[in-house]
C-alpha positions in Angstrom: -86.8 -90.9 259.3 -84.0 -93.6 258.7 -80.5 -93.9 257.9 -78.8 -96.9 256.1 -75.5 -98.2 255.2 -75.7 -100.0 252.0 -72.8 -101.9 250.3 -72.3 -102.1 246.7 -70.4 -104.8 244.6 -70.0 -105.4 240.7 -67.5 -108.1 239.1 -69.3 -108.2 235.7 -70.1 -106.1 232.6 -69.8 -102.5 233.1 -68.7 -102.7 236.8 -68.6 -98.8 237.5 -71.6 -98.2 235.3 -73.7 -100.4 237.5 -72.3 -98.7 240.5 -73.1 -95.5 239.6 -76.6 -96.4 238.1 -77.4 -97.5 241.5 -76.4 -94.0 242.9 -78.7 -92.4 240.5 -81.5 -94.8 241.2 -81.2 -94.2 245.1 -81.2 -90.4 244.0 -81.4 -87.5 247.1 -81.3 -90.6 249.7 -77.4 -90.6 249.0 -75.9 -88.7 251.6 -72.3 -89.8 251.3 -70.4 -92.1 248.8 -67.2 -93.9 249.4 -64.4 -94.3 247.5 -64.2 -97.2 245.0 -62.0 -100.3 245.6 -61.3 -103.2 243.2 -61.5 -106.2 245.5 -60.4 -109.7 244.8 -63.3 -112.1 244.2 -64.6 -113.6 247.7 -62.5 -116.4 248.7 -60.1 -115.6 245.9 -61.8 -117.4 243.4 -59.4 -117.2 240.2 -62.1 -118.1 238.1 -63.8 -114.4 238.5 -62.9 -111.2 237.6 -62.2 -108.8 240.5 -65.0 -106.5 241.9 -65.4 -103.0 242.4 -66.6 -102.0 245.7 -68.0 -99.0 247.8 -70.5 -98.2 250.2 -73.2 -95.6 250.5 -74.5 -93.8 253.8 -78.2 -92.9 252.7 -81.0 -90.9 254.2 -84.8 -91.3 253.8 -87.4 -89.6 256.2 -90.1 -92.1 255.1 -88.1 -95.5 254.8 -88.6 -98.3 257.2 -86.1 -101.4 257.0 -88.0 -103.5 254.5 -87.9 -100.3 252.1 -84.0 -100.0 252.2 -84.2 -103.8 251.1 -86.8 -103.0 248.4 -84.4 -100.3 247.0 -81.3 -102.4 246.8 -83.3 -105.1 245.2 -84.8 -102.9 242.8 -81.2 -101.6 241.8 -80.0 -104.9 241.2 -83.0 -105.9 239.1 -82.3 -102.5 237.2 -78.7 -103.9 236.5 -80.0 -107.3 235.1 -78.6 -109.2 238.6 -80.2 -113.0 238.4 -79.9 -114.7 241.9 -78.9 -118.3 241.6 -79.2 -120.0 245.1 -76.9 -123.0 244.2 -74.2 -120.2 243.3 -73.9 -117.9 246.4 -70.9 -116.4 245.4 -71.3 -116.3 241.9 -70.3 -113.3 239.7 -72.9 -110.5 239.4 -73.3 -107.2 237.8 -74.4 -105.7 240.7 -75.0 -106.6 244.7 -76.7 -104.1 246.9 -76.3 -104.9 250.7 -78.0 -103.5 253.8 -75.5 -103.2 256.3 -77.3 -101.5 258.8 -80.3 -99.4 259.3 -80.9 -96.5 262.1 -83.9 -95.3 263.2 -84.6 -91.3 263.3 -83.4 -91.4 267.1 -80.2 -93.0 265.8 -81.1 -96.5 267.6 -79.6 -99.4 265.3 -82.4 -101.7 263.8 -81.9 -105.3 264.9 -84.0 -108.2 263.3 -83.7 -112.1 262.7 -85.9 -111.9 259.6 -84.8 -114.3 257.0 -85.5 -111.6 254.3 -83.6 -109.1 255.9 -81.1 -109.6 259.0 -80.0 -106.3 260.4 -77.1 -105.7 260.8 -75.8 -107.7 257.9 -74.8 -111.2 259.4 -71.6 -111.4 257.5 -70.5 -107.5 257.1 -67.9 -108.0 260.3 -66.2 -110.5 258.0 -66.0 -108.5 254.8 -62.9 -106.0 254.6 -64.8 -105.1 251.0 -67.6 -103.8 253.1 -65.8 -102.3 256.2 -62.8 -100.6 254.3 -64.8 -98.4 252.1 -67.3 -97.7 255.0 -64.2 -95.9 256.8 -63.8 -93.4 254.0 -67.7 -92.0 255.1 -67.7 -92.6 258.5 -64.5 -92.9 260.3 -65.7 -93.8 263.7 -68.2 -95.9 262.4 -69.6 -99.0 264.9 -71.0 -102.1 263.4 -73.8 -103.1 266.0 -73.2 -106.3 267.9 -69.3 -106.2 266.9 -67.8 -102.8 267.6 -65.8 -100.2 265.9 -64.9 -101.0 262.3 -61.4 -100.0 262.8 -60.9 -102.5 265.1 -62.5 -105.3 263.2 -60.4 -104.3 260.1 -57.2 -104.9 262.4 -57.7 -108.6 263.0 -55.5 -110.7 261.2 -57.8 -112.2 258.4 -59.5 -108.8 257.8 -56.2 -106.8 257.8 -55.0 -109.4 254.9 -58.1 -108.7 252.9 -58.0 -105.2 253.4 -54.4 -105.2 252.1 -55.6 -107.0 249.2 -58.2 -104.3 248.1 -56.9 -101.6 245.3 -58.1 -98.0 245.7 -59.3 -96.6 242.8 -59.2 -92.9 242.8 -59.9 -92.8 239.1 -63.4 -94.3 239.6 -66.0 -92.0 241.7 -69.5 -93.3 242.9 -71.2 -90.2 241.5 -74.1 -89.8 239.3 -73.8 -89.5 235.7 -76.6 -87.6 235.3 
């Protein structure tokens, strides 16, 4: 059995529809879903529309870490996501990142694999991951970086978190 923290983001098209569709595709694996936040694009790129972001806590008795990545990519493909390696922070219909994976005995998976680095190598720098994560795990720890609340209190991240707008009118629940 493994548990995964997945981060969702969308800033093109039917943003909430893409996020909800990912929840639908993940199905019974979704244990908890955060609130939805509207977030300025990374590095405040004013040429891009804002993102909707959220975080899911998922559980699957059979999943290996690579399975979580495959599920994330399947959700992105379903949303018509096209990756452009030359434009890493380009707008996207859906982005699903595997933030952390824990084994059945609650041990964090640490991996330096080029395809799936765990924990996510930039999660500790992203308020749009950390703030929604606290919605579903108030005492979350990011492996190798410490308490998520402590990370969010760092000056740069605190400013990024303050720029996020909670969207209580939008829920990460299935339309089904």
